[in-house]
N, C-alpha and C positions, 0 to 999 in steps of 0.2 A: 631699542635695538638689542640684539642678542649677543653681539660680540663687542666687548669694550676693553680698553686698556686703562687701568686705574692711574690716578693722578700723580702724586708726588714722587720724586726721586731723591736719592741720597745727595746728588750733586747740588741740588737747590737748597737743601738743609745746610750743607756746608757753606754755601754762599751766604746764607742768611746769618750764620753764626760768626762770620768774619768781621761784620761791620761794627758791632759793638754798640750802636745806637740806631734806633728806628726813627720813623717820621714823627714830627710834632704836627698835630692836626689842629687847625684854627677853626673856631666857630664863625660861620658867615651867616647862616640862615636860622640857627637855633639859639636858644637861651639856656644857660646852665640851670639845671634843676627843673626844667620844663620839658617833658617828653613831646615830640612832634605831634603825637596822636591827641594830646590834650589841648592843642592849640587850634583845632578845627572842630566844626560842628558835623556830627555824623547823623545819618538817617537810614532807615530801612526801605528797601525797594523790592518789588517783584520783577523778576526777569522771566519773561515768557516769549518763546519763539514758536511760530506756526509754520507748517509745511505749506509752501507757496502753491502747491497743486491742490491739496485736499482741504486745507484750512485746519488740519489737526495740529495739536500741540506736539512739537518735536523736542522741546526743551522747556523745563519749568523749574525754577528755583525761587522760592518766595522768601522775603525777609532778608535779602543780602544787604550788607552794610557798606556804605560808601560815604565819603564827604559830600556835603550838599552842593559843593562847587563842581563836582564831576557831572558831566552830561549823562543823560540816559544812554546814549549811544556808547560812550566809553565804559560805563558800568556793565552794560550788556555784553560787550565784547570781552571784557576781562572775566566776567562770570562764566561765560560759555567756553572761552578759550583757555583760560589760565588757572581757574580754580581746580584743584586736584581732589581726588576722592570720588567714589561713586555717588551720583545724585541720590539724595534721600538717606544716605548712610551717615553715621555719626562722625566718620572720618572726613566727610566732605567739607571743604573750606566754604565759609559763608560770609567772610568779611575781608575787605582789602587789608586789614591789619594782619590777618593770618598769612596772606600771600606775601606781603612785604617782609614780615618777620621770617618767613621760611627762607627767603632769598638773602636778605640783609644779614641775618645772624649767621648764616653759613659763610658768607664772605668775611665777617668779623672774626669768626672762629679760625678760619684758615689764615687770615692776616696775622693773628696772634701766634699761631703755630709756626709760621714761616718768618717771623722776626720783622714784620713790616712796621710795627708801632713802637714808639719810644717807651710807652707805658700803657697800663690798663685804662688810664684816664683818656689817653689819646685814642685808644680803641673805642671808647664810649662816645667820644666826640665824632669819630668817623661813623659810628653806627647812627647817631642822631642826624648828622648832616646828610648821609646817604638816604635815610628814611624820609627826611623832609623833602629832599629833591624829587624822590619818586612819588611821594604823597601829593606833592603840588605840581606834578607833571612837568618838572624842569627838564627831565631826560628820561629815557627808558633803555634798559638792556634789550637785546634781540630776543625773539620768542623762545628759542631753546632754553634760555635761562629760566624763564617763567614756567616752562613745561617741566623742567627736570631738576633744578637746583633745590636741595633740601627734601627731595622725595626718595623713595626706594628705587626709583629708576636710575639708570646710569647717569652720572652728573655731566651730561653733555652740555656745553655752553656755546659751542660754535654753530653758526648758521651756514658758513661758507667752507667748501672743501675743494681741493684740487687733487686729482689723482694722476697716475702715470701709467703708461702702457708701452712695452717694448715689443720688438719684432720677434715674438715667439708665441706659440699657441698657449703655453702655460700662462704667460702674462696677459694675453687677450682674455682668456677664460677667467682669470683672476680679476680683470677689469669688470667683467659682468657681475661677479660676485660682490666686489667692494661697492660698486655703484648700487647694487640692490640693497645692501645693508644700509647705505646712507639714505636711499629713498624710503626704506621701511621706517626709518627714524624721522621722516618728515622733512629732511633737508635736501639740498641740491649739491651737485658736483659738476666740475668741468675737467676736461683733459685735452691734450694735444695728441693727435694720432699720427704725427709726421714721422715717427720712428718706424712705423710699419711700412715695409717695402711696397712699392706700387705694383699695380697690375701689369706694368710693362717691364718688370724685373723677374729674374728666375729664382726658383727655390734652390737652396744649396743642396738639400737632401736628395731630391729626385730630378732636378733639372727642369721641372715643369714651371708654368707661369704662376706667380703669386696671385692671391685673390684681390689684394689691395684693401686699403682702409675702409672705403665706402661699403664694401660687402659686409665687413664686420660691424659697421654702424647699424646695419639692418637687424642683426641679432640683438644688439644692445638696445635698440629702439623697441623691439618687441618685448624684451625683458622689462624695460621701464614701464611700458603700457600695461603689462600684466600685473606688476607690483602695484601700480596706481589703482587699477580696478579692483585688486584683491584686498587692499588695506587702507586706501586713502580716498578722500573725496576730491582732491585736486590733482591735476596732472603732475607727473614727475618733472622736477626742474633740473635740466642738465645743459651743459655747454659742450659742443664739439668744435675743436679748432684744427685747422690744417694750414701748414705753411704754404706760402704762395709759390715756392719753388719745388713743391712736391709734384712728381709726374702725373698724379691723378687729380690735380687741382681743378681742371675743367669739369670732370665728372662730379666732384664734390660741390662745385659752385652751382651746377645745374640740377642737382639731386632734388631739392625741395621744390624748385620751380616746376619740374615735370610732375611731381606728385600733386601740386596744387592744380595743375591742368586736369589731372585724373579726378580730383575731388569735384571740379566743376562738371565734368562729364557725368560722373555718377550721380551728383545732385540733380542735374537736369533730367536724368533718367528715373528720378523718383526715389533714390536711396536717401536715407537719413544721414547726412554728412555734417551735421552740427557738431560742435565740440561736445563730446560725451555721447554723441548719437550712436545708434546700434550698428551702423555700417562704417563708421570712421576708422575702425580697426583694420579694415582692408587696405588702407593707405599707409605707406611707410614713412618713417623719418619725422613723425609729427610730435615726438616727445622731447625734442632737443632744439636749442638755439644753435645755429651754425655760424662760425666766424672764420674769416680768412686772415691769417697773420701776414701782413705785408711789411717788408723792410724798406729802408731808404734806397737800396740798390734798385728794387723794383719800381718804386715811385719815381726815381730819376729816369728810369727807362720809359715810364709813361710820359713824363715831361718831354723827353727827347725823342719819343716815338721810335724807339729801337727795340731789338729783339731781347728776350730775357730767357736765361737758361733754366731748365727744370733739371734737378739733380737726383740721381739715383740714391737711394737710402743706404745702400751697402758701401758704395765707393765714394760718394760725394761728388762724383764727376757729372758733368752735363751730359744727359742722354737725349735731350730734345730741346729745341729752341722754339719759343712761341712769341708772337707779336705782343708786346706788353700792352699796347692800347687795346688790342682785340680782347685780351683777357680782362682788362679793366672794364671794358664795356660789358662783357659777359657778367661780371660781378654786379655792376649797376643794373643791368637788365633783370637779373634774377631778384635783386632787392626790390626793384620796381614791381615785379610780378607777385612776389610773395613775402617780402620783408626780410628774407634771408638770402645771402649771408650778411652778417655785420662785418665790421672791420676792426682789427686790432693792430696797432702800429708797433711792430716788434722792436725796431731800433730805438724808438722813444722810450718804450717800456724798460728796456734793459739799460738805457743810459741813466735812468733814475733808480737803478737797482742797488740796494745797500749791501747785499751779500752775494756778489757775483762769484766769489771763490767757492761757494756752495753749489753752484749750478745756475744756468740761465732761467729766466722766467719764460715759460713756454705757453701758459694757459691761464684761465681765469675761472672764477665761479660762474654759475649760470647767468647772473645779472651783470657780469663784467666789471664789478667794482673791486673785487679782491683779486690781486695779481701778485703771486709770489712763487716760492719753490714748489716743485712737484711733491705730492704726498704731504700736504700741509693743510692747516685750517685757520680760520680767523673768527674770533667772536666780536660782535658789533654792539655799539651803543650809540644813541643819537640824542642830541640836545634839541630842545624846543626853543628856537631863537626868539619867539615872541615873548618868552618869559624874561628876556633881557632888555626889552624896550621900556624905558622909563616913562613916567607920565609927562615929563618935559620934552619927550621926543628924542632924548639921547640914548646911547647904547650903554648898558651896564658893564663896562669893560672889566672892572675889578671882580665883580661877581662871576662874570664869564670865565676869567682866568682861574679863580678858585674852584669853580665847578668842574672845569676841565681837569685840573689837578686831581680832584677827588675821584672822578670817573675813571681816569687812566689808572689810578692806583687800584681801584676795585677790579677793573678789567684784567690787570696783570695778576692780581691775587687769584682770580678764577682759574688761571692756567695751572696753579699749584694743585688744585683738587679736581680738575676736570677729567672726564673720561672721553675716550676717542673711539671711533668705529674700527680702526685698524692699528696694528703696531707701528707701521711706518708713519702714519699721520700723527700718532701720539709722540713718537720720537722727534719728528721734525718740528712740531708745534712747541714742544717743551724746550727744544734747543734754540729756537729763534723767536718764540713768544710774540707772534704777529697779532696786533690789535687793530681794530677798525672803528675809531671814534668818528662820528659824523654829526649831521644836523638835519632837522626838518623845519618847515615853516619859513624858508627863505622868501618865497613868493609873497606870503602874507606880511613879513617884515618890511620888504621893499615897498609894497603898496601903502602900508600904514605909515611909512616914512616919507610918502609923497614922491617916490622914485619909480620910474618905469623899469620894468624887468629888462627890456631891450634898450638900455641907455648906458652911456659911459658912467653916469653916477651909480646906477644899479650894479654894474659890473665892478666898479671900484669898491663899493661896500662889501659885495659878496667875496671878492678876492681878499680884502683886508680881514674879514671875519675868518675865512678859511685859513689864511696865513697865521692869524693869532691862535686859532684852535690847534693847528699842527705844531707851531713853534712852542706853544705851552706844553703840548703833549710830549714832545721830545725832550724839553727841559725837565719835566717831571720824570721822564724815563731815565735821563742821565742821573738825576738825584736818586732814583731807586737803585740804579747800578752801584752807587756808592754805599748803599745800605744792604741790599740783598744780592748784589753781583750783576755783572753784565750778562747778556744772553750768551749761551755756550759757544756759538759760532762767531762771537764778536772779534776775538783775537786775530783770526785769519782774515777778517773783513774790516779791520779798523780803518785802513786807508780809504777804501771805496765808500764806507759808511760816512766818514767825515766829508768826503768829496760831495756826496749827495746833500748833506746838511748845508754845505756852502752854496750849492746850486739853489736850494730853497731860499737861503738868505739873499742871494743875488736877485732872484725873482721878486722877492719882497721889496727890494730897493727899486724895482721897475714899476711898481704900482703908482699910478698917477691919481692922487686923491683930489676930490673936488668939493666935498662938503664937510661941515664940522664933524658929523658923525664918523665918516670914514677916516678923517684925519686923526681923530682920537684913537680909533681902533688900530690904525696903521702904526701910530707911534708906539703903542704897547706891543704890537707884533714885532716891530724892529728890536725892541728891548728883549723880548722873549727869545728870538733867534740868536741874539748876541750872547745871552746867558746860557742858552742851550749849547752853543759851540764851546764856550769857556768851560762849563761843567763836564760836557761830554768828552772833551779832549783829555780831561783828567780821569774821569771814572769809566768812560765808555758809555754804552747805552743798554738799558734793560730789554729793549724791544727792537727787533729788526725793522718793523714797520708800525705805524701808529694810527693812520687815518685813511678813511675811504668815504665816499658819499653813496650810501645804500638807498634803496627805494622807500624804506620806512613805511611799509603798508600798514600792517596790523598795529604796530606800536605807535604809528602816527595817530591812529584813532584812539588808542589808549591815552595819548597825551592831549587829545582834543585839538589836534593841529588842523588848520585850514588847508595847508599845502604840504606835500610830501617831498622829502629829499631836497633836491635843488630845483624842483619844478616851480613854475609860476602858479598863480591861482588858476584853478581849472575853469571856473566861471564865476561871475559876480554874485551868483545866488547859491546858497547852500540849503541843506535840508535838515531840519531839526526833528529828531525822533521824539515822539510823544509818549508819556508814561502809559497811557491807555492803549497804545498801539498806533500804527500809522506814522505819518510825518507831516510836517508843515514847511512851506517854503518861506525862507527869510533871506534878506540881503546880507551878504557877508559883513561881519562886524568890522572888518578891516576897511570897508568902504567909508563909513562915517569918520573913522580915525584918519584916513587919508585926506578926506575933505577938510577936516579940522586943521590938519597939518598944512594944507594948501591955503588956508586963510578964509574959508567960506563961513558965512554966518549960519546960525542954527536953523533959521527959516529956510535958507537955500539948501542946506544939507538935507532937511526933511523932504523938500520937493524933489531933489535929485534921487534920494533913496527910494521914494515912492515911484518915481519914473523907472528906476532899475528893476524894482520889484515887479512892475507891470510888463516891461519890455525885455529885461534880461541883458541890456547893454546901456551904454552912456550916450550914444549918438543922439544929438538933439535934446539931451536932458536940459531942463530949464535952469538957466543960470550958470551952467558949467562951461568954462572957457575951453575952446577947442584945443589950445596948447596943453591942456591937462588930460585930454583923452587918453594919451599913451600910458598914463599912470595906471589906468584901469584895463589895459590890454591883458587878455587871458589866453590860456592854452586853446580854447575853442570859442566859437561865437562870432559876432559881427566884426570884431577887431582882433582876430586871432594873431598871435605873435608869429612872425615869419620864421621859417626854418633856421636861417642863419642867426636869428636872435637867440635861439636855443644853443646853437653851436658856439657863439661868442660868449655866452654865459658859462658854458662848460670850460672854455679856454681861460676864462678869468679865474676859475677855481683850481684847475688841474695842476699848476706848478706848486701848489701848496698841499698836495695830497700824496701820501705814500703809495696808495693804490690808485684807483680810477673812479669813474662816476657811472652809476647805474642810471641811464636816461636814454629814452628813445626819442629821436627827433621826428615829430609828426609832420607829415607833408600832405598838402591837399591832393585830392584825387586827380586833379589836372596836371600834376607834376610830371615832367618828362624824365626819361632815362638819363638824359644829359644833366638835368638838375640834380638828380640823385648822385651821379658821378661827381658833380662839382662839390656837393656837400661832403662826400667822403674825402675828396681832395683837400678841401679847406680844413677838414679835421686834422689831416696830416700837417698842413702848413702851420696851423695854429698850435700844434704841440699836444693834441689830445692823445690819450693812450688807447681809447676804444670809442667806437661810434656805431650806432644802429639807427636805422630809419624805418618808418612805417608810413606808407602811402595809404590814405583813406580808401577803404573798399578794395584794397589790392587782393584780399582773399575772397572776394566775391566777384568772379568773372562773369562776363556776358555769356549767355547760352551759345554753345557752338552751333554754327549754321550747318544744316544738312543739305542746303540747296546747292545746286551746281554753280560753277562760276559763270560769269556773264558770257564768256566765250563759248562755254558748253551750251548755254541757253540759245545763243545765236545760231550755233551749228545745228542744234536740234530743230529750231524753227525753220531753218533753210531746208532741212530734209523733209519736214512735214509739209512744206509748201509745194513739194513736187508731187504729192499725192492728192487725189480728189476723193473726198469721202462724203457720204450723206450723213448728216448729223441730225438726230432727233432731239429737239430741245424740250425737256420736260419742265413745266412750270410748277413750282412748289405750291402746295395748298396750305392755307392757314387754318389751323385747328384752334378755334376760339374756346375760351373757358366758359363753363356754364355761368348763368347769372349769379347763382349762389354757390360759392366754393370754399373749401377748407383752406385756411391760411395760417401762417405762423408769423408773429411779430417778435422781433428780437432787438433788444437794446444792446448797444455795444460801445466800447471805448477803445480806440487805437492810439497809442502814444498820447493820451490825454484828450483827444478829439472824440466827442461823443456823437452818436447818431442812432437811427432806427432803421431796421430793414423789415419789410413785410413781403413775404413770399406766398404766392397762391398756387394751388395744385389742381390738375385735372382730376376727374373721378378715379382714374387709374393710379393716382398718386404721383404722376410725373409733374415736375415743376413747369409752370406755364407763365408765370409773371413774377417780376421783382420790382419793388418800389423802395428807393433809398431816400432817407431824409437826413440831410447834413447841412447845417448852416441855416441862417435866417431866411424866411420867405422873401423872395424878391432879390436875394443876393446872387452874385454870379455863380458861387459854388452851388447853391440850391438849384439854380437853373441847369447847370451842367449835370448834376445828379439826376434831375428829372429827365433830361434828354437821354442820358445813359440808360436809365431804367426803362424808358420806352423802347429804345433800340434793342436792349437785351430781351425784353418781354416779347417783342415782335419776332426776334430771331428764334426764341424758344418755340413760339406758336407756329412758325414756318418750318420747324423740324430740326433746327440746329441742336445737336445733343448737348446736354448740360456738361458732359465731360469735356467737350470741345472748349466751351467757355472756361471751364476750370483749368484746363491745361494751358490756355492762353493768358489768363489773368493772374494765376498764382505765381508768386515770385516776382511780380511786377513791383518795382521799387521806386517810391517817392515819398515825400513827407505829407502828412504825419505818418510816422512809423514807430514801432517799438512794442512795449508790453501792452496786452489787452486785458480786459476783465473776464475773458472767456477761458475756462480751465482747459478746454479742448484745443484752443489755438492761443497759446501763451504769448507768442511773438508774431508780429505781422510786419511785412516790409512796406505795406501801404494799405489804404482802405480797401482797394480792389483785392489785394492778396487776402485780407481777412474775409471779405464778403464771400468770395468764391470758395474759400476753404470751409466756411460755415455752411454754405449751400451744399457743398459736396457731402459734408457730414450729415446734413438733414435729409438729402434726397437721393443719394447714390448708394447702391448696395456695397457690401464690404469688398467684394472682389474688384469692382470697378475702382473704388477708392484706393485699395492697396496697390493697384497698378499705377496710380498717380502719386503714390507715396503719402497719402493723407490718412491719418489715424486719429482716433479720439484719445483722450488722456488715459482712459481705462485700457484701451488696446495697447498703447505704448507701455503702460505699467506692466501689463500682463506679459508683454514681450520681454521686458527686463527680468521678470520673475521666472518665466517658463521657457523663454526662447522662441515663443510662437505667438503671433498676433491672433486674437480671437475676436470675432464680431460681437459687439455689445448686444445687438438685438437680432442675431442670426439673419442679418440681411434685410431687416424690416425697412420699409420705405416710409416716407412722410404720411402716406395715406393710412398705413397701419398705425403710425404713431398718433394720428388724429383721434383714434379710438381710445388712446391712453388718457387717463385722468390728467387734467391740465397741471395739477400741482406736481406731477412727476416729471414734467418736461423741464430740463435745465435751461435757465436763462431765457425762457420763451413762454408765450401764452397762446393758446389756440383760440381763434375767433374768426367769424366770417369777415371777409375783406371789407364788406360794406360797413361793418361796425368798428373797424380799426380807426382809432383817433390818434394821430401822431402830433404831439405838441412841439413847439419850437425847441430844437435841440439846445439852443443857448440857455433855455430856461430849465432844462432838465436838472434834477438834483445831482450835484457832483458826488463822486465816490467819497466815502467817508474816511478812507485811509489809503491815500496814494502812497506807493513806494517811492523811495528817493529816485530810482531809475526812471519811473514813469514821469515824474515832474521834470527831471533833468532832460529827458528827451524832448519835452515840449519847449523848454527854455532855450536849449542849445542846438537842438536838431543834430547833435553830433554824437561821437562815440558809438556809432551804430555797429562798428565792428567788434566792440568789446564783448567778451563772452558773458553768458549768464553765470552767476555763481551757482556752483553745483551743490552748495549747502542750503541756501535759502531762496535761490531763484532770482535775486535782484541783479540788475545789469551792473557789471563791474566797470571800473574806470581805470585808466592807465596810472601806474605808479612805477616810474623808471621803466625798465624793460619788462615789467610784470603787469598784472592787473590785480586790483584790490576791490573787495566788496564793502561798500559803505553800510550795508545792512547788518552783516555779522562779522566782518573783519577778515574773512578768508582771503588768501592770496593765491595767485597762480605760480608763484615762485618764492624768492627769498622774503623773509619777514623780519 
């Protein structure tokens, strides 16, 4: 970023000098006289990444150094994402040691300068403990720390930003500018537009009608899209919030729903409307998550089915009344149609606000976990919960407490030297020192402990751990206040801050523990909250907020976590990246741990794991008791967790967080508008601060019908019946193929399902027959394919144009679907979708294909490079291609049809290097709406309200 505000201020140095004694740091993980680096085995690895379209190397760094305990995936992501310096230069980092030293030593230096440590010896212990925890993947800072700290770049440490905009053109234009600076730096921002007067109010200067916030959203969206395409490979991450009492609320709610309808129309007309597609920029409002701020007054009006007043921004007076239920239904309908808007519960958020004297909380970051003052930021760090699961099945309470103490200390130190994108953000963050400690791997911890995610026991443990984490964080914050001073805004907010601490303590007392593990955690949490209040009432607190639950996308892979944030296990099968490239399918290691915890023998465990590896689920697994099925329920698959299971887990953790939770509640495609409305309603009743839903396939609508209504048809038939016409029936003539004809045999794989297609042509080059081989001979699938092939071939020979088949069968959606092994058709929604796209590329000329929106990889690349599609072979048809040497034909071989021998597809050699996404699609049949990674082409998977790539670690939002 080009504009920054440098770190320390005189007030903080003065605070530091008043204490007289710094922190005494205890050794927990390390041994005096032994550096953490000397206690692990290091090895050299080669990190090579290839372009998913061309197969060319896009990244290569050989001989990088990592501990032998780190997975290939983790070392690849850290090397490509976080190592600084030009690749190949002497300045390029080549060891994890260099990365950790760059960050840790910067923190230690700042801690010394600002009076955090009692002595140099304590600073050394802090250095060793922090290094050990990062080295052994106990926790991780958020990505900006790894990008920026210790480099010549601005020392930005925050991933989350909240901006502010007022009702003036200067403020609105400044909003565009500030958002652009944050996007340019790779971070995301959110803001509330409710101060901008509505389109139903007058301008003071001219007396004309105001534009309204939605119109200004259009400009901001275009700006975000431009900056994304100009400087980043992922979409800009932004959140736009509007209060429910704003007069333009209906327009705001319906904005993205209408745009999604436009996307479907354009897609069906042949335009490239995929994420990152060449034509998607013609659609508006696609770079932001939208959320409606509802308050208790509105929610009670929904309950009571009464009218609700929309208030003018200038006077605060009601200028229009609307039926509350009608507006609530519109919100649910829009979320059903396109996943936007989400909900933020304003009254709940501000009831837990520690600094209300400094202003209300009006907005959040793009993923909805950070909620605090306007023009502020938050740096994040997340603990790997599986690192605290002891071999005896207990939770390492003492180590967890000590780890949280150290992490909170480090996070607070970072604000002393951090740079910020704007002056107001820097001033607010240094004055209130917002932190966001959180965790990852909760889903794995619960499963390994034999607890179902959607169970009272699972929720009790999650709530207790969250309570312990935040209670300890605030207790350490109070201790820091006694050493380096309370946050600048504490004096005027002492009473409300203390009130919120007591609310957390009261919520902790309401936890109903069930098992030995959560009883032990809860007991310590109760002690931490009591100590926190005692110390805080004396010293105040160093930080206005302490904890959030972020999506932990990229850093989750850095820590080799099985699950991200508060999420359950995604599926029972994971994918292990191999040193030589590709990946292999393995059953999650949490599965055998859970089975051991549940008391199964080694022999039974082996049988169950083998069954899961083959089927991807536990239903009918040999020897597994049905009452234990729920322990292995996941986000997707045969036993997917119900939507309210996700909501109840969020409700278990929310009372113990300063901020909120980044999580999207996935709902099945069959969910109704009423079910979505109920999920949003239950979120309010259960005390959540924010909630978003995603209904499967909601962004992939059915093609719009151009047919007349039934009444119109009936009327037209009646009119036609009054006329008598002579009709000449012309019988079609079948044009048979010659005995010997040119043909192309293509092997293909769609979503892991392999098959063969043989297409034969007339002498003119026109397609005349198609034969598909999929499945074993004699199987139902093989029979259906044979029948379909015959029907298609006869249709072609009777004169049905190939383009008619292509237009009817492309975009047809059913399983198997997903990634293919064809560089020209990387994704297919079904076997039929792939087959007819391939036939179009092989037999239709460029002009015909372009009208259908079908282009080869070279044509799409040329369009990206030059803005113009160019035919690869100047319109050559298959007949001309037959004259081309066989070795030049991609993924095909020319041979007479009579000589084509198609072997059993089940015996065909499998691909040597499936990507994670390809395997995942076969096993789960899910996540079909997740975008492809724009860096490496792998199918991404949900992580909170964002998506994350398992191949390279890229995210679509916060990291």
